[in-house]
C-alpha positions as CSV (number, residue, x, y, z in Angstrom):
1,M,44.9,145.1,127.8
2,L,47.1,147.0,125.3
3,D,47.6,149.8,127.8
4,L,49.1,147.2,130.2
5,I,51.4,145.8,127.6
6,A,52.5,149.3,126.8
7,R,53.1,150.1,130.5
8,Y,55.5,147.1,130.8
9,K,56.9,147.1,127.2
10,R,60.5,147.3,128.4
11,L,60.1,143.9,130.1
12,I,57.9,142.3,127.4
13,T,59.4,140.9,124.1
14,S,56.1,139.7,122.6
15,F,52.3,139.5,123.1
16,H,50.1,137.2,121.2
17,V,46.3,137.0,121.2
18,L,45.5,133.3,120.9
19,L,41.7,133.5,121.1
20,Y,39.2,136.3,121.3
21,E,35.5,135.4,121.0
22,Q,32.6,137.6,122.0
23,E,28.9,136.9,121.9
24,G,26.7,139.5,123.5
25,E,28.0,140.2,127.0
26,S,30.1,137.0,127.1
27,F,33.7,136.6,125.9
28,R,36.6,134.2,125.9
29,F,40.1,135.6,125.7
30,K,43.5,133.7,125.6
31,A,46.9,135.3,125.2
32,Q,50.6,134.7,125.7
33,V,53.1,137.2,126.9
34,V,56.8,136.6,126.6
35,F,59.1,138.5,128.9
36,T,62.7,139.6,128.5
37,D,63.9,136.7,130.8
38,S,62.2,134.3,128.4
39,S,59.5,133.4,130.9
40,N,55.9,133.2,129.6
41,L,52.5,134.2,130.9
42,Y,49.5,132.4,129.6
43,I,46.3,134.3,130.1
44,K,42.7,132.9,130.1
45,E,39.8,135.1,130.8
46,Y,36.2,134.1,130.5
47,L,33.1,136.3,131.2
48,F,29.7,134.6,131.1
49,E,26.3,136.2,130.5
50,N,25.5,135.9,134.2
51,K,28.6,138.1,134.8
52,E,30.5,135.2,136.3
53,R,34.2,135.5,135.6
54,K,36.8,132.7,135.3
55,Y,40.5,133.3,135.0
56,S,43.8,131.6,135.0
57,Y,47.2,133.3,134.7
58,H,49.9,130.7,134.3
59,W,53.5,132.0,134.5
60,S,56.3,129.6,133.5
61,D,60.0,129.8,133.0
62,S,61.7,129.4,129.6
63,L,61.7,125.6,130.0
64,G,58.0,125.5,130.8
65,N,58.3,125.0,134.5
66,L,55.6,126.6,136.6
67,I,56.6,129.7,138.5
68,C,53.1,130.7,139.7
69,R,49.6,130.2,138.5
70,W,46.7,132.4,139.7
71,D,43.2,131.2,139.2
72,N,39.7,131.2,140.6
73,A,38.7,127.6,140.1
74,D,36.1,126.7,142.7
75,H,38.2,124.4,144.9
76,W,40.6,124.9,147.8
77,V,37.6,126.0,150.0
78,D,39.9,126.3,153.0
79,I,41.8,129.2,151.5
80,S,40.6,132.5,153.0
81,T,40.5,134.2,149.6
82,H,38.4,131.3,148.1
83,P,37.9,130.9,145.2
84,H,41.0,133.1,144.4
85,H,44.2,131.3,145.0
86,K,47.7,130.8,143.5
87,H,49.9,127.7,143.0
88,I,53.6,127.9,143.6
89,G,55.2,124.6,143.1
90,D,53.0,122.0,144.8
91,D,51.6,124.4,147.3
92,V,48.4,126.5,147.2
93,F,48.2,130.0,148.8
94,E,45.8,132.8,149.3
95,S,45.7,135.3,146.5
96,T,44.5,138.8,146.2
97,E,45.8,139.1,142.7
98,T,42.7,138.7,140.6
99,S,43.4,140.6,137.5
100,I,45.9,140.7,134.7
101,E,47.0,144.1,135.9
102,D,47.8,142.6,139.4
103,V,49.7,139.7,137.9
104,L,51.7,141.7,135.4
105,S,52.7,144.1,138.1
106,I,54.0,141.2,140.3
107,I,55.8,139.5,137.4
108,C,57.5,142.7,136.1
109,D,58.6,143.6,139.6
110,K,60.3,140.2,140.0
111,I,61.9,140.4,136.5
112,K,63.3,143.9,137.3
113,K,65.2,142.6,140.3
């Protein structure tokens, strides 16, 4: 994770680990990234002993309004990338962005423009 923060450091003003718990092969991780445009990315990553992974990457503007949220909650079964999907406004779309690296790349590309 720190290598990704370093890669995009010119667009990131702060990075805070809110939770890190590990027990055996399982872990829970929550963090917040603040970008130079004052938008925030809230990261949740869970890995369970059975290797199942749950994630949510919630990107909001400086006022807390949702810009995009990527997650793999097991709903939206009609989405071709199920369970991976993203929320933009009230709409739900296919998503191939399934890692923090994917999401940071997209966010930083948009902030640069």
